[in-house]
C-alpha positions, 0 to 999 in steps of 0.5 A: 281138249278140242271146242267143238262149238260157242256160241254167246248172249252179248251186247253184242249181237253175237248169238247169229251163227255166221256173225262174228263182231260185224256190226259193233254196238256202241253203247254211251252209259256205265252198263252194257245190256245184252242184247236179247235174242228172239227167244221163241227159236230155242224156248217154247213161249210157254215156258219164256213167260217164267223163266228171268232172263239170265235162264233165258239168256243161257239155254239160247246160247246152250242150244244154240252151241248145241245147234252148230255141233250137231248133237241133240243131248250133251254128256254132260252139262257143266256151267259157272256163276258168281251171282247166279239168277240175281233177277230172281233172288231180289224178287224173292227177297222183296216179296218176303218185305212185302206180303211180311213171309206170308203167302209168297208165290214160290216160283222166284224162289225156285229159280232163285238158285245158282244152278237154275241155268244147267237145271234148265238146260238139262229139263228140255233136252231131257238130258240125265247125265252128269249136270253140276254148277260152279260158284267160285267168284271171278274163277267160276267159268274157269272151275266150270272148264277145269270139271269139264276136262277132267270129266272127259280125260278120264273117259266119262263121256266125249264130250260137255256142254259148259257155260258162263252165265251172268245178268246184272240187275239194277239192285245189283248194279248200285250196289256194286257202283257205290262199292268203286267197280263201275264208273260214275258217270257216261263213258262210250264202250269203244272210247273206254281204254282212251280214259284214266280213271276208276271204275270199269263198265258193267256187262252180263251175258252166257256163253257155251261152248261144246269140248270133245275130245274127238279130233275132227276138221269141224273143231274150233280150236284146242284148248289146250291148257287152264290154269287159275291163281289166287293172288299171285306174288309175281303175275310175270313169273306165273304166266311164263311159268304155264307156257314153260309147263306147255313146252312154248315162250312166249315168242310162240305166242301169236295173240294175247287177249287181256281182261284190260276193263279201263279201271286205272288200278285193274289196268296196272297188271296188264301195262306193265306186262305190256311194257315187260313179257308182252312186249313183242307180241300184240295184245287183244282187248275185250270187255268194251264189247261185253262189260266187266263180269265174274264169267266174261272168260266165257266170252273171251274162249268164245271170241278166242274160239272164232279168231283161231276159226276163222283166221282173223283179228276183228280191229276193234279188239286191238286198239291201234296194235299191228294185227296178226294176219292168221293166229294160231296161238292165242294166250288169253289172261286175265283177272277180277278184282286183282284176287282171281287170275286166270290163263288159258292157251289155245291154238290151231288144230 
C-alpha cells in the first residue's frame, strides 16, 4: 500500500501544503486546541455555520488531502473516531434538559453521530462509494486503516481516503481530567517530557491520508504493515515478532516514532523499550505537538509519511536524540491507556 498524499489539522500549522513543522507553536496549559484554518477555502460559507468544529476539521483535512493527490473522487471514505462529534452530542443532551424534552432543534442530534464526518465528506464530494466509520476506542484509526487495506487488497478500488478525527470540548475535558488522564497544573507543551508527573495534555485534530495500490514517484511513502494488540503480555516480544513477520530486525529501522505523552505511568513501557529493544535506535516523540487523544496515530501517520518523503526529521521530535540524516524505514509504536497498542511500519518507495 502506498500513501499518495496526507493532510492534517492540528495544534500546529500543519494544513498548508509545503508546511512541515516549520513554525512550532508553544502552548502553556493542559490542553492543545487545533489551529483553525480558513475553512472558506474548503467549505461553502453557507454550510460552515451549521458545522461543528470536528466536522469542519475533518472536511478541510480530507479535501486538502485529495487536492494534494490531484483526485476529485476517492474510491472509498473510511474514518476512525473514539468520541465522535462530542460538541453536538453535548449540545443535544443539554437541550433535552433545557427544553424539557419538547420542541428540540434537530440539527445537533443529526450531527451527533460518529459517522457524521465521513458522511459530510461524501455529501460534499457527491461520493456514492463505500463509506464507513470505526469506533474502536484507542484503535479506531488503526481499524479504519485495516479496512482500507482490505478493500485495496480485494481490488474493490484503487484508492481509499482514510482518516482519524477527534475533538475536545470543555465537558469531556473536565470529565477526563477528573479520571486522571490530564495534568492538573499548566505546563508548556515543549517541556512536556521534562517533568515526570501524572497525566498528560489533552489534544484534538483531524488527519487524512489517501492510500493507493498504484506505485508512483509522487507517493509519499509505502505503508508496509499495520498491527493492533490488546493488552499484550510482552510488548518487546510483540514488536520483535512484528518486525520478523515483515523480514526486518530492529537494526533495519532508522527511526522509532513513539506515543510517549509525559504521563509517568503511560511512559514506563517506552522507557523500558528504550533501555532494551530500542537501545541503539533513534527514537522520536510527537504528542507534545498535538496532545493526547485516541486517534493521534492519524497525526503520527501524517508525520511519518512526511519525514520519509522529505528525508528529514524535525529537531523538535528528537529531544536530544542523535539525528538520522535520511530516514528510509520508520516504525511507529503507540499505546492508549495501556490497553490498545498499535504498530505501523513505513518505508521509502
